[in-house]
N, C-alpha and C positions, 0 to 999 in steps of 0.2 A: 504493500500500500504506500509506504513512504520510500523515497529513493535516497540514494547517497547524496544527491544534489540538495535535497531538502535538509538533510542532517548538516551538511557543510554550511548551507545558508544560515541555519539557526545558530550554529557555533560562531560564525563570523559576525552575524548581527548582534548577538548578545555580548560577545567579547568586546565589540566596539562600543556598546553601551557602557560597559564597565570601564573601558579604557578612557572614554571621554570624561567620566566622573573622577577617576583616580589620577589621571594624567591630563589635567585641564590645559596646562601650558602646551603640551604636544597637540591637544585637540584644537587649540586656537589657530594652528597652522592651516586648518581645513575650513575655518569659518568663512573666509572670503570666497570660497569656491563652491558653496552649497548650491547656488543657483546654476552654476556651470555643471555641477554633478547631475542635477535634475534634467538639464537639457541633454546631457550625454545619455542618460537612461532612456529618454524619450526617443532619441536618435536610434538607439539600438532596438527599441521596440518597433519603430516604424519600418525598419529594414525587413522585418518578417511579414509585413502586410503589403499585398499587391493592390494597385489602384483599382483593378477590376473587382477585388473583394469589397472595397468600400462602395463602389457603384452598385454592386449586387445587393449589398446590405440595405442601402437606402431604397432600392426597388422592392425588395422582398420583406424588409422588417422596418419600414418607415414608422409604422404605428408604435412598434416596440421602442424605438429610439425616442419618440416624443413622450411616450408614457414614462419611461425611465427618467428622462430629463425632468419632467414635471414632478415625479416622486422625489428625486434627489434634491431639487432646488426649492420646492415649495411645500408639498404635502408632508414629506418626511420630517423636515426641520420643525415645522409647526407642531406635529404630533410628539416628537421627542422633547421639545421645549415644554409643552404642557405636562407631559409625564414627569419631567424632572422638577418642574415648578411645584407639583403636587407632593412629591416624595423626597426630593433632594434640592430644595430651592436655592441653596448657596452655589450649587453647580449648574443651575439652569442656564446661565449665560454661556458657560463653556460648552454645554451640550448643544445649545443652539448654534454656536459658531462651528463646531465640528460637524454637526448634522447638515448645516447649510452650505459648507464649503464645497468646492468642486471635487470631482473624482481626481485622484492623484496621478501625476505623470509616471509614477512607477507602476501603476495598475496594469498597463499592458504587459509589462514583464511578468507580473504575477499571473496574468491570464495565460501566457504561454507556458508557465511553469506547471499549471494545473490543467492544461489542455482545455481552456474555456474558449468561447467565441471571441478571439482577440480583436477582429475588426469592430465588433459591437462595443467592446470596452473602449477602444481607441476613439470611436466617434463620440461616445459619451464624455470622454475626457475633453475633447475639443469643444463640444457644445456647452457643457457646464462651465468650462473655463471662460468662454466668451460671455456667457450670461451672468456670471458671478458678480461683476461690479454693479449690476443693477438689482439683482435679487437679494443679496446678503445685506446691503445697507437698508433696503426696504423692510426686511424681516426684523432687523435690529431696532429700527425706529418704531415699528408697529408693536412689537412684542416686549421690548425693553424700555421703550420710551426715550431712547437715546438716538442721537444723530451720528452715524459713523461717516465722518467726512473723508471719503476716499477719493483722491483725485482720479478722475476717469482717464486722463492722459497717462498718469503713472501706471494705472492698472493695464491699460492697453499696451504700454511699453513692456511691462513685465510679461504679459501674455505673449507678446510678439517674440520676446527673447526665449521664453520657456517652450513655446509650442511651434510657432511658425518658422523660426530659424532652423530647428531640427528637421522640420518637414522639408524645407528648402534644401537642406544639406543632403537628406536622403534622396530627394529627386535628382540632385546634381550627381551624386555618387552612382545612382542607378542608370543615369543617362550617359555620363561621360567616362566613368571608370567602373563599369559593371563587374569587371573581374575582381574588384576589391570586396564585393559583397560577401562572397563565400568565406574568405579568410576572417573577415570581421565577425560574421555570425559564428564561426567556429570558436572564436575567442570570447564571444559575448558573455558567457556565464562567468568566466574568470574576471573579465573587465567589470561586470556588474557587481560582483562581490567586492571588488576594490572600491567602487563608487559608493556602495552601501556603507562600507566601513568608514570611509572618509566623511560621508554625510552624517552618520550617527555620532562620530567623534566631534565633528564641528558643532552639532546641535547640543549634545549633552555637556560639552565643555563649558557652554554658556551658563549652565545651571549647576555647576559643580559646587559652588559656595552655598547655594540655596539647598542643595541636597544635605550638606553637612549641618546647616543651621536649622533646617525644618524637616527632619526625617519622618515625623508623624504625618505631616502634610503630603510628603512625597508618597508615602505608602497609601494614604487615602486617595490621592489623585490617581495613583496607579490602578487601584481597585475600580475607581470610577471610569477610567479609560478602558479597562477590560470589559466592564459592564456595557459601556457604549459600543464597543466592538461587537458584542453579542447582539445588542439591540439593532445595530446596523445590518448585521449579517443575516439574521434569521428571516426578516421580511424580504430581503433580497432573493432568497431561495424561492419564494412564492410569488414574487412580483409579476412574473410572466406566466403564471398558471402552470399548465401542463406542457411547457415547452421542453426542448431537448436538454440533456444534462449540460451541454456546452453553453446554451443560452442562459440556463438558470445559474450556472457558475458565473457567467459574465455579469448578470444582474446583481448577484451578491457582491462581486468584486467592485462593481460600479458604486454600490452603496457603502461598502465597508472600507475599501482601500482609498482613503480620502487624502486631500492635500493638506495634511496637518501642519506641514512646515509653513504654509501660507497663513494658517491660523496663528502660528507663533508670531508672525509679523504683525497681523492685525491686533492680537491681544496685547503685545508689548506696547503698542502705540495708543490703543483706545481703552484697554481694560486693565485689570490688575494681574499680579503674579499667579493667582490661582488658575486663571484661564490659560495663561502661558504654560504653566506646569502640566495641566491636564493635556494640552496639545502636545507637549514634548513627550509625555508618558504614552501617548497613543501610538508611538513608534513600536511599542511592545505588542499590542494586539494587531497592529498593521501587518507585521510579519507572522505573528503567532496564529492568525486566522487561517493560515495555510493548512493547519492541522485539521480543523473541521471541514475545510473545503476538500481535502484529500479523503476524509472519511465519507463525506457526501458523494464524491465522485466514485469511490470504491463500491459503496453500498448500492448506488443506483445502477451502475454499469454491470457489476458482477453478481449481485443478488436480486436486484429489482425490488429491494425492500426500502420503504421510506426511512429516512434518517430521523425525522422529527415527528 
């Protein structure tokens, strides 16, 4: 059920968590490159997708794309916020931010790892990222009574860097140096592991002092982030009804593998340390959710038995 690649990924990811906390000076070396790391991961993910796959997806699954985008950016964030406002009100803003943020740029890599519908995930990444500057500020204003003043131009620039430059780079490679695609894909797994390690050390090194000064808060925020991961994942499995295993895994990834690094940026500027901490701790379920996805994949394909 689990592959050696899964085990290596978990070891690298969680070792880099610890390294970022225990060796913050070393981790700071990676902080300026976090955005570049995200772009590199999306570039590697795009290389596995053919343009005809995207066109076929819009032709055959246009309704699924619209439905998942609506759930991810509107319906799901509202439901999660109301749930947390009732039972864990102090964490309701963090829950809203994480539920309402776009699907993460690393999600296409996760989709290839668990054999999900990668084109569907990739399209959701692009659509939710483009709409995010409009949907998230509106939700924050309506539900929290705050005005999240995000510069539209700044967001467009960030999205252009993170999404459209990697897309352009992939198109350029496929058109002008197609012979480079196979060697890159052959080394993609190792390159991705190095990028994940650098990203995690860069993120967690920023919170090393906070870890030591507030261990109780860290543990609590970690528990909340894991709870959120489950809340995001389970409805994703059922969002497309009785679709194929690949499509249901893609829907779950689109909901649960979110752009929590972007939430870190938002929270640091407009909210308090609690929201930033929960966003940072979400890196744990971000990768850990591969385990229930593998179980779901195995049970549905090999036994035909429902997981949940």
